[in-house]
C-alpha positions as a Markdown table, in Angstrom:
| # | Residue | x | y | z |
|---|---|---|---|---|
| 1 | Met | 75.7 | 71.9 | 54.7 |
| 2 | Pro | 73.5 | 69.7 | 52.6 |
| 3 | Val | 70.5 | 70.9 | 50.6 |
| 4 | Tyr | 67.1 | 69.0 | 51.1 |
| 5 | Asp | 63.9 | 69.1 | 49.1 |
| 6 | Tyr | 60.6 | 69.9 | 50.8 |
| 7 | Glu | 57.0 | 70.1 | 49.6 |
| 8 | Cys | 54.6 | 72.8 | 50.7 |
| 9 | Ala | 50.9 | 71.9 | 50.3 |
| 10 | Glu | 50.1 | 75.5 | 49.2 |
| 11 | Cys | 53.2 | 76.6 | 47.3 |
| 12 | Gly | 54.9 | 73.5 | 46.0 |
| 13 | Ala | 58.5 | 72.3 | 46.2 |
| 14 | Phe | 61.4 | 74.2 | 47.6 |
| 15 | Glu | 65.0 | 73.6 | 48.8 |
| 16 | Ala | 66.4 | 74.3 | 52.3 |
| 17 | Val | 70.0 | 74.1 | 53.5 |
| 18 | Arg | 70.0 | 72.3 | 56.8 |
| 19 | Arg | 72.1 | 70.2 | 59.1 |
| 20 | Ile | 71.9 | 66.4 | 58.6 |
| 21 | Ala | 70.3 | 66.0 | 62.1 |
| 22 | Glu | 67.5 | 68.4 | 61.0 |
| 23 | Arg | 66.8 | 66.8 | 57.6 |
| 24 | Asp | 63.6 | 65.0 | 58.6 |
| 25 | Asp | 62.1 | 67.9 | 60.6 |
| 26 | Pro | 59.5 | 69.9 | 58.9 |
| 27 | Ala | 60.8 | 73.1 | 57.2 |
| 28 | Val | 59.2 | 76.5 | 57.0 |
| 29 | Cys | 58.0 | 77.4 | 53.5 |
| 30 | Pro | 59.8 | 80.6 | 52.3 |
| 31 | Glu | 56.7 | 81.8 | 50.5 |
| 32 | Cys | 53.8 | 81.3 | 53.0 |
| 33 | Gly | 55.5 | 80.4 | 56.3 |
| 34 | Ser | 53.6 | 77.1 | 56.8 |
| 35 | Thr | 55.5 | 73.9 | 57.7 |
| 36 | Ala | 56.4 | 71.5 | 54.9 |
| 37 | Ala | 57.4 | 67.8 | 54.9 |
| 38 | Arg | 60.7 | 66.6 | 53.4 |
| 39 | Ile | 60.5 | 64.9 | 50.0 |
| 40 | Val | 62.3 | 61.5 | 50.3 |
| 41 | Ile | 63.4 | 59.9 | 47.1 |
| 42 | Gly | 65.1 | 56.4 | 47.2 |
| 43 | Ala | 68.1 | 55.9 | 45.0 |
| 44 | Pro | 69.5 | 52.6 | 43.8 |
| 45 | Ala | 72.6 | 51.2 | 45.5 |
| 46 | Leu | 75.8 | 51.1 | 43.5 |
| 47 | Gly | 77.6 | 47.8 | 43.3 |
| 48 | Gly | 76.5 | 44.2 | 43.6 |
| 49 | Asn | 73.8 | 42.8 | 45.8 |
| 50 | Ala | 74.5 | 39.4 | 47.4 |
| 51 | Ser | 70.8 | 38.5 | 47.8 |
| 52 | Gly | 70.1 | 38.6 | 44.1 |
| 53 | Gly | 68.7 | 42.1 | 43.8 |
| 54 | Ser | 65.6 | 41.8 | 46.0 |
| 55 | Asp | 66.8 | 43.3 | 49.3 |
| 56 | Glu | 63.9 | 45.2 | 50.9 |
| 57 | Ser | 65.8 | 46.0 | 54.2 |
| 58 | Ala | 66.6 | 49.6 | 55.1 |
| 59 | Gly | 70.2 | 50.6 | 54.6 |
| 60 | Ser | 72.1 | 53.5 | 56.0 |
| 61 | Tyr | 70.0 | 56.8 | 56.2 |
| 62 | Gly | 66.8 | 54.7 | 55.7 |
| 63 | Met | 67.4 | 54.2 | 52.0 |
| 64 | Arg | 66.0 | 51.0 | 50.4 |
| 65 | His | 67.1 | 49.1 | 47.3 |
| 66 | Arg | 64.4 | 47.3 | 45.4 |
| 67 | Gly | 66.6 | 45.7 | 42.7 |
| 68 | Ser | 64.8 | 47.3 | 39.8 |
| 69 | Cys | 67.8 | 49.3 | 38.6 |
| 70 | Thr | 70.2 | 48.4 | 35.7 |
| 71 | Cys | 73.0 | 47.4 | 38.1 |
| 72 | Cys | 71.0 | 44.4 | 39.4 |
| 73 | Gly | 69.1 | 43.5 | 36.3 |
């Protein structure tokens, strides 16, 4: 199963092993037991971009490519 990052307002960041279907659901903080939101970090797409590197549309899994990476210049 994949590992996802979550951020507890009281204790800070932690990781949780969860099913993909549960990735966006709040997780229980292992330190204090409160619910914590998932940390979502966008990653640049690998490969070319036919629109010139400024594609703001959401791709699979809600990821966005902003064209500011070294692959798009």
